[in-house]
MARNUSE-748550 format. One record per residue (C-alpha): x, y, z; residue in one letter. Coordinates in steps of 0.5 Angstrom, whole numbers, padded with zeros to 4 digits, always signed. Example, Ala and Ser with C-alpha at 12.3 -4.5 7.8 and 13.67 -1.06 7.14 Angstrom:
+0025-0009+0016A+0027-0002+0014S
//
This chain:
+0271+0053+0285M+0267+0059+0287T+0273+0063+0289D+0276+0062+0282D+0270+0064+0279M+0269+0070+0283D+0276+0073+0282R+0275+0071+0274A+0269+0076+0274Q+0272+0081+0278K+0278+0081+0274L+0273+0081+0267D+0269+0087+0270G+0276+0091+0272F+0278+0090+0265D+0272+0092+0262R+0272+0098+0266D+0279+0100+0264V+0277+0099+0257A+0271+0103+0257L+0275+0109+0261A+0280+0109+0255N+0275+0109+0250A+0272+0115+0253R+0279+0119+0254A+0280+0117+0247R+0273+0120+0245I+0274+0126+0249A+0281+0128+0246A+0279+0127+0239A+0273+0132+0240Q+0278+0137+0244S+0280+0143+0240P+0287+0142+0236R+0293+0146+0237D+0293+0149+0230T+0301+0151+0231S+0303+0144+0231I+0298+0141+0225D+0302+0137+0220G+0308+0136+0225I+0310+0129+0228C+0309+0128+0235I+0314+0123+0235D+0320+0126+0231C+0318+0133+0230A+0319+0133+0223Q+0313+0135+0218P+0308+0130+0216I+0308+0128+0209E+0303+0132+0205P+0300+0126+0201A+0299+0122+0208R+0296+0128+0211L+0291+0129+0205A+0290+0121+0205A+0288+0121+0212L+0284+0128+0212R+0289+0131+0217G+0287+0126+0222T+0294+0124+0223T+0299+0126+0228S+0305+0122+0226R+0309+0121+0220C+0309+0115+0216A+0316+0112+0219D+0313+0114+0226C+0306+0111+0225A+0309+0104+0223S+0314+0104+0229Q+0308+0106+0233F+0304+0100+0230E+0310+0095+0231Q+0310+0097+0238R+0303+0096+0240V+0303+0089+0236R+0308+0087+0241M+0305+0089+0247G+0310+0095+0249R
//
């Protein structure tokens, strides 16, 4: 029984470490300088991002509305 508990605790610790590393990477990426030559261009389809979307999100998006919707669906499905 204790072996199962030990494994569960190690796995929980590993998951927590991975989540923390991912959060730190996202924070570092958000704080790094952006390449202004690609601002307003979708990172998935390379088409211009809708001006209304850029204005609403204060320029903090990197996907057009269609690609953002598809990305969110993939994330929800665990892909």
